[in-house]
C-alpha positions as CSV (number, residue, x, y, z in Angstrom):
1,M,0.0,0.1,-0.2
2,E,3.0,2.0,1.1
3,F,4.4,1.7,-2.2
4,I,1.3,3.0,-4.4
5,L,1.1,5.6,-2.5
6,G,4.8,6.5,-3.1
7,L,4.0,5.9,-7.1
8,Y,1.0,8.2,-6.8
9,L,3.2,11.1,-5.0
10,L,6.3,10.4,-7.2
11,A,3.9,11.5,-10.1
12,L,2.1,14.3,-9.0
13,L,5.4,15.8,-8.6
14,L,6.8,14.6,-11.6
15,G,3.4,16.4,-13.2
16,V,4.0,19.5,-10.8
17,F,7.5,20.3,-12.0
18,S,6.7,19.5,-15.6
19,M,3.8,22.0,-15.3
20,W,6.3,24.2,-14.1
21,M,9.1,23.6,-16.5
22,L,6.0,24.4,-19.5
23,V,5.2,27.7,-18.0
24,D,8.7,28.8,-17.4
25,C,9.4,28.1,-21.1
26,A,6.4,30.2,-22.1
27,T,6.9,32.9,-20.3
28,S,10.9,33.0,-20.5
29,R,12.2,36.1,-21.9
30,G,15.7,34.8,-22.5
31,L,14.4,32.3,-25.4
32,G,13.3,34.0,-29.0
33,G,10.1,32.8,-30.1
34,T,10.7,29.3,-32.2
35,Q,12.7,28.2,-29.3
36,K,9.6,28.0,-27.1
37,I,8.1,26.1,-29.6
38,V,10.4,23.6,-30.2
39,W,11.4,23.7,-26.0
40,V,7.2,23.7,-25.5
41,L,7.1,20.6,-27.7
42,I,10.3,18.9,-26.2
43,I,8.5,19.6,-23.5
44,L,5.2,18.3,-23.9
45,F,6.1,15.2,-25.8
46,T,8.8,14.1,-23.5
47,S,7.2,15.2,-20.1
48,P,9.0,14.4,-17.1
49,I,11.6,13.7,-19.4
50,G,11.8,16.7,-21.4
51,A,11.2,18.9,-18.7
52,V,14.4,18.1,-16.7
53,I,16.6,18.3,-20.0
54,Y,15.2,22.0,-20.2
55,F,15.6,22.4,-16.2
56,L,19.4,21.6,-17.0
57,A,20.4,22.9,-20.5
58,G,16.8,25.5,-21.6
59,R,16.3,27.8,-19.1
60,R,17.8,31.4,-19.3
61,S,17.9,34.3,-17.4
62,A,16.2,37.3,-18.6
63,P,18.4,39.0,-20.6
64,V,19.9,42.6,-18.6
65,T,18.6,46.0,-20.5
């Protein structure tokens, strides 16, 4: 029973993380329009692996102007 509860918790956390990365990508000022589209598609179709890849490789802070 605890194992199943742990799996549900893990799935919930991965879903929340994927949604967070999706929103972060869509609202990022550091990415161009084409880059945003590509990252959103990667996150959507390879979730949660795509979200982790975006978190490690694709996230950029907003450019300082």
